[in-house]
ZAKE-325600 format. One line per 4 residues: their letters; for each residue x, y, z of N, C-alpha, C. Coordinates in steps of 0.02 Angstrom, whole numbers. Last residue first. Example, Ala and Ser with C-alpha at 12.3 -4.5 7.8 and 13.67 -1.06 7.14 Angstrom:
sa	642/-112/354/684/-53/357/645/2/394 | 660/-284/390/615/-225/390/660/-165/390 $
This chain:
kmle	3749/7208/6102/3794/7255/6068/3843/7218/6024 | 3671/7126/6177/3664/7120/6105/3707/7169/6066 | 3691/7161/6307/3718/7097/6284/3714/7088/6209 | 3625/7286/6315/3696/7281/6329/3726/7217/6300 $
vhla	3491/7249/6289/3525/7296/6244/3601/7290/6252 | 3470/7168/6400/3465/7140/6334/3501/7184/6283 | 3479/7260/6505/3529/7207/6499/3529/7177/6428 | 3363/7336/6478/3429/7368/6477/3485/7317/6470 $
tadh	3266/7236/6496/3273/7269/6431/3342/7302/6425 | 3279/7209/6631/3293/7156/6583/3304/7186/6513 | 3236/7329/6687/3305/7308/6697/3325/7254/6646 | 3100/7324/6643/3143/7381/6628/3217/7361/6633 $
lsid	3050/7209/6701/3055/7212/6628/3101/7269/6606 | 3144/7158/6847/3092/7196/6813/3103/7196/6738 | 3195/6986/6876/3202/7059/6882/3147/7093/6843 | 3240/6850/6871/3186/6872/6915/3192/6947/6929 $
lvqq	3326/6794/6785/3356/6836/6836/3304/6861/6887 | 3240/6725/6704/3294/6686/6736/3330/6727/6789 | 3146/6828/6665/3125/6771/6704/3183/6735/6739 | 3218/6925/6594/3175/6945/6651/3159/6886/6695 $
iygv	3274/6847/6494/3317/6879/6544/3277/6897/6605 | 3155/6816/6424/3197/6763/6452/3242/6791/6507 | 3107/6938/6378/3069/6901/6429/3110/6846/6462 | 3187/6980/6274/3195/7011/6340/3162/6970/6395 $
gtsr	3227/6833/6172/3200/6899/6188/3212/6921/6260 | 3352/6759/6070/3309/6755/6128/3288/6825/6150 | 3420/6719/5956/3379/6779/5954/3328/6780/6011 | 3511/6619/5965/3441/6599/5961/3393/6658/5956 $
krlm	3636/6683/5966/3626/6622/5926/3552/6608/5914 | 3621/6791/6053/3641/6803/5983/3627/6743/5939 | 3584/6728/6172/3542/6780/6143/3557/6790/6069 | 3692/6640/6194/3625/6614/6182/3581/6666/6148 $
rqla	3797/6729/6217/3801/6681/6162/3732/6655/6143 | 3747/6792/6332/3758/6831/6271/3762/6785/6210 | 3750/6686/6421/3686/6716/6404/3693/6757/6339 | 3888/6663/6432/3844/6611/6404/3778/6641/6381 $
iffs	3923/6785/6490/3956/6763/6428/3912/6711/6393 | 3849/6784/6606/3830/6831/6553/3865/6816/6487 | 3915/6675/6675/3843/6677/6664/3825/6723/6605 | 4041/6649/6717/4029/6644/6645/3956/6654/6627 $
skfv	4124/6742/6843/4067/6703/6821/4059/6705/6746 | 4208/6810/6930/4236/6759/6885/4181/6713/6859 | 4171/6917/7005/4146/6851/7026/4170/6794/6983 | 4243/7019/6938/4247/7012/7010/4227/6941/7032 $
nqta	4219/6995/6800/4287/7010/6824/4294/7001/6900 | 4082/6961/6778/4136/6924/6745/4204/6934/6779 | 4012/7049/6860/3996/6978/6861/4053/6937/6832 | 4065/7171/6819/4078/7147/6887/4064/7072/6892 $
avya	4013/7180/6688/4085/7178/6698/4102/7150/6768 | 3876/7189/6714/3901/7131/6676/3977/7124/6688 | 3876/7313/6782/3849/7253/6813/3877/7190/6780 | 3926/7404/6689/3963/7392/6752/3940/7327/6785 $
tpdp	3825/7395/6590/3896/7381/6574/3935/7364/6636 | 3705/7435/6655/3715/7365/6633/3787/7347/6618 | 3743/7538/6799/3722/7530/6729/3738/7459/6707 | 3681/7508/6966/3734/7510/6916/3706/7509/6846 $
plpk	3568/7623/7054/3588/7557/7029/3642/7561/6976 | 3713/7685/7142/3665/7631/7129/3603/7661/7095 | 3866/7763/7080/3804/7759/7120/3764/7697/7102 | 3945/7621/7134/3928/7689/7155/3924/7733/7093 $
flie	3958/7456/7174/3931/7503/7125/3913/7569/7158 | 4018/7386/7280/4036/7372/7211/4017/7427/7163 | 3957/7440/7393/4030/7441/7388/4052/7431/7315 | 3823/7417/7373/3845/7486/7384/3921/7492/7376 $
svls	3820/7277/7366/3803/7316/7306/3826/7388/7313 | 3848/7245/7498/3896/7228/7446/3883/7269/7384 | 3811/7373/7616/3790/7318/7575/3843/7306/7521 | 3920/7414/7756/3883/7430/7695/3860/7366/7661 $
nrmi	3899/7344/7922/3937/7374/7868/3891/7389/7809 | 3835/7366/8087/3825/7342/8019/3867/7381/7969 | 3839/7384/8225/3902/7391/8187/3895/7367/8114 | 3718/7359/8282/3744/7427/8285/3801/7437/8236 $
nrva	3704/7224/8266/3656/7267/8233/3678/7340/8232 | 3808/7175/8349/3811/7166/8276/3764/7213/8239 | 3760/7201/8476/3820/7236/8451/3823/7233/8376 | 3650/7114/8476/3641/7185/8491/3700/7226/8464 $
hidq	3708/6990/8450/3662/7019/8401/3652/7094/8413 | 3781/6974/8570/3815/6977/8506/3771/7009/8453 | 3680/6966/8666/3730/7019/8670/3764/7029/8602 | 3613/6851/8624/3578/6914/8625/3627/6973/8627 $
ntak	3711/6753/8647/3686/6765/8579/3654/6834/8575 | 3824/6823/8772/3771/6779/8748/3753/6795/8676 | 3976/6825/8865/3935/6853/8811/3885/6801/8786 | 4049/6739/8944/3997/6780/8976/3950/6809/8924 $
leds	4076/6572/8882/4090/6644/8883/4033/6680/8919 | 4097/6422/8979/4060/6464/8932/4083/6536/8937 | 4239/6312/8990/4192/6359/9020/4159/6402/8966 | 4242/6161/8888/4272/6219/8919/4218/6265/8947 $
dnaq	4227/6042/8813/4201/6046/8882/4233/6104/8921 | 4257/6047/8681/4312/6033/8727/4292/6040/8800 | 4141/6079/8619/4174/6018/8597/4230/5998/8645 | 4115/6204/8679/4071/6147/8693/4105/6081/8675 $
afni	4217/6281/8622/4213/6273/8695/4171/6212/8713 | 4187/6274/8484/4251/6249/8509/4246/6234/8584 | 4062/6337/8483/4067/6267/8461/4132/6235/8486 | 4102/6465/8524/4057/6426/8566/4061/6352/8548 $
very	4179/6499/8413/4211/6496/8479/4168/6455/8527 | 4082/6497/8314/4136/6449/8310/4174/6444/8376 | 3998/6602/8358/3971/6535/8353/4028/6483/8351 | 4087/6714/8350/4058/6693/8414/4034/6621/8411 $
vsfl	4111/6721/8212/4166/6709/8259/4139/6682/8325 | 3981/6749/8168/4016/6689/8144/4073/6671/8191 | 3955/6872/8231/3916/6813/8250/3950/6748/8227 | 4039/6959/8166/4051/6945/8236/4014/6882/8258 $
siqh	4079/6904/7998/4035/6934/8048/4055/6915/8119 | 4240/6938/7922/4179/6900/7930/4138/6931/7986 | 4376/6973/7908/4325/7000/7861/4261/6957/7862 | 4472/6945/7996/4456/6892/7948/4398/6910/7902 $
dray	4481/7060/8072/4542/7034/8041/4526/6983/7986 | 4349/7069/8121/4375/7120/8074/4436/7094/8037 | 4346/6957/8204/4298/6963/8149/4324/7013/8097 | 4444/6987/8298/4454/6929/8254/4408/6934/8193 $
knlv	4378/7096/8357/4442/7106/8323/4457/7048/8276 | 4269/7033/8414/4258/7080/8359/4322/7095/8321 | 4324/6963/8517/4294/6926/8461/4286/6971/8400 | 4364/7071/8600/4412/7022/8575/4385/6987/8513 $
eiqg	4239/7130/8626/4292/7169/8594/4345/7123/8563 | 4176/7029/8696/4151/7047/8630/4203/7087/8591 | 4251/7031/8815/4251/6972/8773/4228/6988/8702 | 4220/7160/8862/4289/7142/8847/4293/7081/8802 $
sknn	4082/7149/8881/4107/7196/8832/4180/7181/8812 | 4073/7053/8985/4048/7039/8918/4079/7085/8866 | 4226/7038/9085/4157/7059/9071/4137/7046/8998 | 4357/6997/9098/4312/6991/9156/4240/7009/9143 $
khia	4448/6891/8989/4417/6955/9002/4363/6947/9055 | 4485/6763/8964/4522/6797/9018/4494/6867/9032 | 4416/6725/8854/4395/6697/8919/4429/6732/8977 | 4479/6781/8741/4417/6810/8767/4401/6787/8838 $
dtya	4594/6707/8713/4600/6779/8724/4538/6807/8759 | 4538/6580/8698/4589/6591/8749/4597/6665/8765 | 4453/6602/8588/4425/6582/8652/4475/6597/8709 | 4546/6630/8488/4497/6681/8507/4467/6666/8576 $
skal	4614/6507/8483/4650/6569/8499/4602/6623/8523 | 4508/6423/8445/4545/6411/8507/4582/6474/8530 | 4474/6475/8321/4425/6477/8376/4458/6466/8443 | 4588/6443/8249/4573/6513/8262/4523/6520/8320 $
dgpf	4574/6304/8250/4636/6335/8275/4625/6408/8292 | 4447/6282/8189/4458/6269/8260/4521/6301/8289 | 4414/6419/8069/4427/6350/8091/4443/6345/8166 | 4316/6513/7996/4350/6522/8060/4362/6453/8092 $
llag	4270/6473/7872/4290/6543/7881/4331/6553/7944 | 4243/6339/7896/4289/6357/7842/4314/6428/7851 | 4150/6345/8000/4215/6316/8013/4266/6334/7958 | 4040/6405/7935/4069/6435/7994/4140/6411/8006 $
afad	4017/6311/7832/4033/6381/7817/4067/6414/7876 | 3984/6190/7899/4043/6195/7856/4064/6267/7846 | 3864/6225/7962/3922/6202/8002/3986/6210/7962 | 3784/6256/7850/3796/6306/7902/3859/6288/7943 $
afde	3786/6133/7783/3812/6193/7749/3827/6248/7800 | 3722/6048/7872/3793/6038/7858/3823/6101/7827 | 3593/6104/7869/3630/6100/7932/3705/6092/7920 | 3560/6087/7734/3563/6154/7762/3604/6154/7827 $
gddt	3560/5946/7725/3605/5986/7684/3614/6056/7710 | 3457/5914/7810/3525/5892/7827/3576/5932/7788 | 3351/5966/7736/3368/5996/7800/3438/5977/7822 | 3389/5980/7558/3367/5943/7618/3385/5981/7681 $
galn	3446/6038/7446/3374/6043/7454/3346/6007/7515 | 3579/5924/7428/3549/5988/7408/3473/5985/7416 | 3643/5808/7451/3605/5836/7507/3569/5900/7489 | 3713/5779/7338/3661/5731/7358/3618/5756/7416 $
ptyv	3811/5878/7329/3751/5882/7286/3696/5835/7307 | 3917/5943/7413/3872/5889/7435/3808/5890/7394 | 3985/6050/7359/4024/5991/7379/3980/5932/7397 | 3881/6141/7346/3916/6117/7286/3955/6053/7301 $
hale	3851/6164/7479/3801/6131/7437/3834/6103/7374 | 3967/6233/7515/3953/6168/7546/3901/6129/7506 | 3949/6349/7443/4003/6304/7423/3993/6234/7454 | 3849/6410/7517/3833/6384/7451/3887/6336/7425 $
hamw	3927/6444/7630/3868/6401/7637/3850/6370/7570 | 4014/6535/7572/4041/6471/7599/3985/6421/7608 | 3921/6636/7544/3958/6603/7489/3986/6536/7512 | 3880/6670/7671/3831/6643/7624/3866/6607/7567 $
fkfd	4000/6720/7723/3969/6660/7753/3920/6629/7704 | 4019/6833/7646/4067/6778/7639/4039/6714/7669 | 3912/6916/7689/3914/6890/7621/3961/6831/7613 | 3915/6976/7811/3877/6914/7805/3890/6878/7739 $
elht	3984/7093/7795/4010/7046/7844/3973/6979/7842 | 3909/7165/7699/3973/7136/7680/3995/7082/7729 | 3734/7134/7685/3790/7165/7719/3855/7127/7706 | 3656/7137/7523/3665/7109/7589/3728/7137/7619 $
dlnl	3626/7136/7383/3597/7184/7430/3597/7154/7500 | 3668/7032/7308/3718/7082/7326/3691/7134/7375 | 3627/6869/7319/3597/6935/7326/3649/6985/7351 | 3670/6750/7206/3694/6784/7266/3665/6854/7268 $
yift	3629/6597/7140/3610/6667/7141/3630/6697/7208 | 3708/6476/7058/3703/6503/7126/3689/6578/7122 | 3680/6329/6971/3677/6402/6967/3666/6428/7038 | 3767/6184/6919/3733/6221/6973/3736/6296/6960 $
vnee	3752/6038/6820/3774/6107/6827/3734/6141/6882 | 3707/5919/6763/3762/5918/6811/3794/5987/6818 | 3598/5897/6686/3653/5934/6654/3715/5936/6699 | 3520/5830/6778/3533/5799/6714/3593/5831/6679 $
plli	3514/5920/6889/3546/5854/6895/3562/5821/6829 | 3546/6076/6920/3514/6040/6865/3546/5971/6861 | 3518/6167/7065/3557/6113/7035/3516/6080/6980 | 3520/6321/7129/3481/6281/7083/3527/6231/7049 $
hlan	3507/6420/7267/3549/6368/7238/3504/6324/7194 | 3508/6585/7319/3467/6531/7290/3512/6484/7251 | 3516/6695/7459/3548/6659/7404/3502/6603/7382 | 3424/6757/7536/3488/6790/7527/3526/6759/7468 $
ehrq	3246/6763/7506/3310/6728/7507/3370/6775/7502 | 3135/6847/7502/3136/6792/7551/3207/6763/7560 | 3152/7026/7480/3153/6957/7458/3159/6907/7515 | 3158/7153/7539/3098/7133/7502/3095/7058/7487 $
khgw	3273/7195/7599/3220/7168/7642/3163/7137/7603 | 3364/7227/7498/3389/7209/7564/3336/7175/7606 | 3359/7167/7328/3335/7208/7383/3358/7181/7450 | 3418/7092/7232/3349/7077/7247/3322/7117/7306 $
mvpv	3528/7088/7122/3510/7139/7171/3436/7134/7183 | 3646/6954/7094/3582/6989/7082/3572/7042/7136 | 3764/6849/7018/3752/6905/7065/3688/6942/7045 | 3780/6692/6998/3737/6741/6966/3723/6797/7017 $
tvsd	3901/6568/6965/3875/6620/7010/3836/6672/6970 | 3894/6404/6926/3891/6470/6895/3861/6520/6944 | 4001/6274/6947/3946/6310/6980/3948/6383/6956 | 4106/6187/6917/4050/6197/6870/3988/6226/6903 $
nief	4213/6192/6999/4163/6141/7014/4099/6150/6973 | 4285/6301/6963/4313/6235/6945/4267/6178/6962 | 4198/6405/7013/4213/6397/6942/4237/6327/6925 | 4198/6389/7151/4136/6385/7114/4151/6369/7041 $
esfl	4335/6411/7176/4305/6346/7191/4238/6337/7155 | 4350/6547/7142/4386/6495/7104/4355/6427/7114 | 4272/6609/7240/4255/6617/7170/4287/6561/7128 | 4345/6573/7356/4277/6548/7346/4257/6552/7273 $
hqyq	4465/6641/7338/4465/6569/7348/4397/6539/7333 | 4422/6773/7332/4449/6742/7272/4452/6666/7277 | 4391/6804/7462/4336/6793/7415/4361/6757/7352 | 4499/6714/7576/4482/6770/7533/4424/6753/7487 $
lvaq	4526/6674/7739/4496/6648/7678/4472/6707/7635 | 4675/6702/7823/4611/6732/7804/4587/6700/7738 | 4746/6563/7915/4748/6615/7863/4677/6641/7849 | 4748/6456/7996/4739/6521/8028/4740/6578/7979 $
mgig	4771/6347/7916/4711/6347/7957/4698/6414/7992 | 4833/6404/7754/4838/6373/7819/4774/6381/7859 | 4796/6364/7583/4799/6413/7638/4799/6375/7705 | 4767/6290/7469/4835/6314/7479/4840/6367/7533 $
lker	4652/6225/7444/4655/6294/7423/4724/6325/7431 | 4682/6105/7506/4671/6105/7433/4677/6176/7405 | 4682/6149/7637/4744/6123/7607/4739/6124/7531 | 4547/6179/7650/4597/6233/7654/4665/6210/7626 $
vdav	4495/6049/7639/4477/6101/7590/4528/6157/7591 | 4550/5985/7752/4563/5960/7684/4550/6013/7631 | 4494/6064/7854/4567/6059/7847/4586/6035/7777 | 4359/6035/7835/4383/6103/7824/4459/6103/7815 $
vsqv	4357/5901/7876/4338/5920/7808/4366/5988/7790 | 4392/5917/8011/4434/5876/7967/4420/5894/7893 | 4286/5992/8060/4353/6020/8061/4400/5982/8015 | 4182/5899/8045/4181/5961/8006/4250/5992/8003 $
akyd	4224/5802/8137/4216/5784/8067/4217/5847/8023 | 4220/5870/8258/4284/5846/8233/4280/5829/8159 | 4077/5898/8264/4128/5951/8265/4194/5927/8235 | 3958/5833/8152/4001/5821/8210/4060/5869/8207 $
tspt	3890/5841/8035/3894/5903/8074/3933/5893/8140 | 3954/5767/7887/3928/5760/7955/3936/5827/7990 | 3965/5684/7729/3960/5746/7768/3927/5735/7836 | 4046/5587/7646/4006/5572/7705/4002/5634/7750 $
piqt	4108/5646/7530/4068/5584/7526/4023/5571/7585 | 4115/5793/7454/4123/5767/7522/4079/5705/7527 | 4204/5832/7306/4142/5809/7338/4160/5781/7407 | 4265/5929/7176/4273/5911/7247/4205/5889/7274 $
rlah	4293/5861/7013/4258/5906/7059/4271/5882/7130 | 4363/5846/6852/4366/5830/6923/4330/5883/6964 | 4336/5897/6725/4336/5824/6735/4333/5806/6809 | 4222/6031/6694/4285/6006/6719/4280/5931/6733 $
qapl	4135/6073/6540/4137/6054/6611/4205/6025/6629 | 4158/6218/6437/4160/6145/6446/4168/6127/6519 | 4052/6362/6472/4116/6330/6456/4112/6254/6468 | 3880/6368/6408/3931/6376/6460/3997/6345/6438 $
yqvl	3786/6335/6318/3827/6392/6301/3880/6407/6355 | 3710/6234/6372/3752/6218/6314/3798/6275/6293 | 3634/6300/6470/3692/6259/6489/3738/6245/6430 | 3519/6361/6430/3579/6403/6435/3642/6361/6445 $
pklm	3414/6272/6439/3441/6286/6372/3506/6327/6374 | 3395/6275/6586/3420/6217/6550/3448/6233/6481 | 3331/6381/6643/3404/6385/6637/3433/6328/6595 | 3200/6346/6655/3217/6394/6603/3293/6400/6593 $
vgms	3207/6262/6766/3187/6234/6701/3208/6280/6644 | 3239/6359/6864/3286/6306/6847/3271/6274/6780 | 3122/6432/6870/3183/6465/6847/3235/6414/6826 | 3045/6332/6925/3030/6354/6857/3088/6393/6828 $
larv	3101/6324/7052/3104/6266/7008/3091/6286/6935 | 3069/6451/7104/3139/6432/7096/3146/6373/7047 | 2927/6445/7104/2962/6498/7067/3034/6478/7053 | 2906/6335/7187/2883/6333/7118/2920/6385/7076 $
vhqe	2959/6385/7309/2987/6325/7277/2969/6323/7203 | 2877/6493/7340/2949/6503/7332/2979/6445/7293 | 2754/6425/7350/2763/6476/7299/2837/6490/7286 | 2770/6345/7461/2765/6312/7396/2775/6362/7339 $
ttka	2891/6434/7564/2824/6411/7546/2826/6376/7479 | 3000/6448/7694/2997/6430/7623/2928/6401/7608 | 3008/6584/7804/2981/6518/7790/2979/6507/7714 | 3136/6668/7895/3092/6665/7837/3071/6593/7824 $
ggkk	3214/6707/8002/3167/6652/8012/3118/6645/7955 | 3345/6767/7903/3318/6758/7971/3275/6697/7977 | 3326/6724/7739/3336/6780/7784/3304/6766/7851 | 3403/6572/7674/3347/6616/7690/3367/6673/7737 $
rfav	3460/6500/7544/3492/6529/7603/3445/6585/7623 | 3380/6358/7475/3378/6429/7490/3423/6445/7549 | 3390/6249/7338/3405/6260/7409/3409/6335/7419 | 3323/6134/7218/3335/6202/7243/3350/6202/7318 $
ippk	3344/6044/7073/3345/6039/7147/3364/6107/7173 | 3239/6016/6928/3294/6049/6963/3288/6037/7039 | 3180/5849/6886/3170/5920/6901/3232/5950/6933 | 3213/5746/6750/3228/5758/6821/3219/5832/6836 $
asns	3075/5708/6645/3139/5741/6655/3150/5752/6729 | 2956/5644/6658/3002/5618/6608/3071/5649/6614 | 2862/5693/6741/2916/5656/6773/2966/5628/6723 | 2805/5859/6704/2809/5788/6687/2869/5755/6721 $
vlqd	2739/5970/6824/2791/5954/6776/2797/5879/6767 | 2638/5976/6919/2633/6017/6859/2681/5994/6804 | 2676/5895/7024/2613/5880/6990/2608/5917/6923 | 2792/5956/7065/2796/5887/7041/2733/5866/7004 $
fnlk	2741/6081/7109/2784/6077/7050/2786/6006/7021 | 2566/6064/7155/2636/6080/7168/2677/6067/7105 | 2409/6149/7133/2454/6093/7117/2525/6114/7135 | 2301/6240/7125/2319/6208/7188/2358/6144/7176 $
ltia	2274/6313/7014/2251/6244/7013/2265/6206/7077 | 2330/6437/7056/2261/6433/7029/2233/6362/7033 | 2461/6403/7092/2414/6432/7142/2342/6423/7119 | 2513/6355/6971/2514/6313/7031/2463/6338/7082 $
lkll	2497/6467/6889/2463/6404/6871/2459/6359/6932 | 2582/6556/6950/2510/6572/6948/2470/6509/6932 | 2702/6490/6924/2681/6501/6992/2606/6515/6995 | 2702/6498/6786/2701/6432/6817/2678/6437/6890 $
kdpr	2712/6636/6773/2651/6603/6750/2646/6532/6779 | 2838/6660/6824/2781/6693/6855/2716/6660/6835 | 2922/6576/6740/2915/6565/6812/2854/6598/6843 | 2833/6531/6588/2884/6569/6624/2871/6562/6699 $
pfdn	2788/6369/6527/2771/6433/6560/2831/6466/6592 | 2848/6315/6369/2847/6304/6442/2833/6370/6477 | 2791/6240/6216/2817/6296/6254/2813/6277/6328 | 2741/6126/6164/2776/6170/6118/2809/6230/6153 $
gklw	2662/6040/6233/2734/6033/6242/2774/6077/6195 | 2529/6056/6235/2555/6018/6179/2631/6006/6185 | 2513/6138/6344/2486/6071/6348/2511/6026/6291 | 2572/6257/6297/2599/6223/6356/2578/6149/6356 $
ntva	2488/6290/6190/2558/6275/6177/2590/6238/6236 | 2369/6316/6260/2372/6261/6211/2444/6240/6198 | 2408/6429/6330/2391/6368/6367/2394/6308/6321 | 2425/6516/6221/2482/6502/6266/2469/6437/6304 $
qstv	2298/6524/6168/2350/6491/6128/2409/6473/6171 | 2233/6599/6262/2214/6529/6255/2266/6490/6216 | 2350/6706/6348/2304/6690/6293/2287/6616/6293 | 2343/6742/6525/2378/6729/6463/2327/6715/6409 $
giee	2297/6745/6658/2316/6807/6625/2358/6797/6563 | 2241/6645/6731/2313/6654/6736/2337/6720/6705 | 2107/6654/6698/2126/6655/6768/2201/6671/6777 | 2113/6639/6559/2089/6702/6587/2111/6709/6660 $
alrk	2155/6507/6549/2197/6561/6521/2177/6628/6551 | 2045/6441/6604/2110/6438/6637/2155/6494/6614 | 1950/6471/6505/1940/6497/6573/2007/6496/6612 | 2005/6400/6398/1998/6472/6393/1990/6503/6461 $
qtwg	1993/6271/6441/2060/6298/6435/2058/6374/6429 | 1855/6273/6559/1884/6261/6494/1956/6287/6494 | 1803/6195/6715/1831/6249/6674/1849/6225/6604 | 1766/6111/6814/1714/6131/6766/1737/6188/6722 $
lsai	1858/6058/6894/1834/6124/6914/1777/6148/6868 | 1890/5945/6826/1857/5937/6891/1828/6003/6917 | 1955/6003/6718/1891/5969/6706/1853/5961/6772 | 2070/6047/6776/2023/6098/6752/1955/6068/6737 $
tski	2123/5919/6806/2109/5967/6859/2060/6020/6836 | 2143/5859/6684/2096/5827/6730/2076/5876/6786 | 2238/5947/6629/2173/5939/6597/2121/5909/6645 | 2345/5929/6717/2313/5994/6711/2244/5988/6680 $
ttan	2376/5793/6698/2356/5817/6764/2319/5883/6759 | 2411/5793/6561/2356/5751/6586/2330/5776/6653 | 2522/5879/6549/2458/5897/6519/2400/5858/6548 | 2644/5932/6631/2603/5872/6637/2533/5887/6614 $
itke	2775/6003/6538/2713/6013/6574/2671/5949/6574 | 2880/5965/6457/2889/5958/6528/2825/5970/6568 | 2953/5927/6310/2888/5929/6342/2896/5916/6417 | 3078/6031/6246/3062/5970/6281/2995/5977/6317 $
m	3043/6121/6098/3062/6121/6169/3040/6056/6201 $
């Protein structure tokens, strides 16, 4: 295995603490031989152990991993006001390192990819980009953007979708974007335990990252991805129509009713429609709506739809056969096809599945059995 652990830094750090490698192994909960293998470059810590190593030694990922290889680039689609900590980053980066051997089992890469050379959050610039993307997809500016459009774009841009069920409230992220710069492949983890009306926005947000790899993992990248996603789902032409219909209503409830109809028609959230209508009004110096952010959130919380996982799988949790089939047939993802090839070719164990999907050992074991049939 490629040597990626920075042995010199780790050795100097444990020396400064007055520890031995045996003491470090005890602190992390592994064998002394495991630590020896890491330091010799014969093995690489799994994500949970790399995270424990970072916390124990108070080192970040760049300090832990050798600079001889380009590290993965991660971006989070976070829940609400969730904060990204060093622990979140280390866990995601270590998952990225473990994904590297899987790349050779993916389908051959495409020669052409869509990239946005000069991304900007300026309203007119975003609308222009969205117009180009919709034209490429073969849909008009007022047409409903379907999930199939997004699945296809991920596939032809060598972005591997990985549907996961990380819980509705337990996890920090709604989606996780891991770009492997050396392999030029992106893995996009989509949490299915999220409300249907939000899911399409998250996917469009991740597509923006795919189109702008140079901004992945930056604040500018997150800002552009949010602007792009909203405009792609509900472009300026639609926002103008919705604004015109809503502004003539005399009260908040009437305006919200208008916006909510557009949201239902386009299978997106009320908040997405509201934000794009507000952006349109501000860009054109038009009068403000009576409805406010607070009003929209209050209505939105009452009208929540089912979780994507609840719609796809009944009952929950799904059996491994249904989960793998949905990943391939619904999301058009090659993830489990590649993983199955790798398991059979290299006799890879259950632990690998547990770590790259960040799931329980029980669930990983069931998937391993399914993929080894």
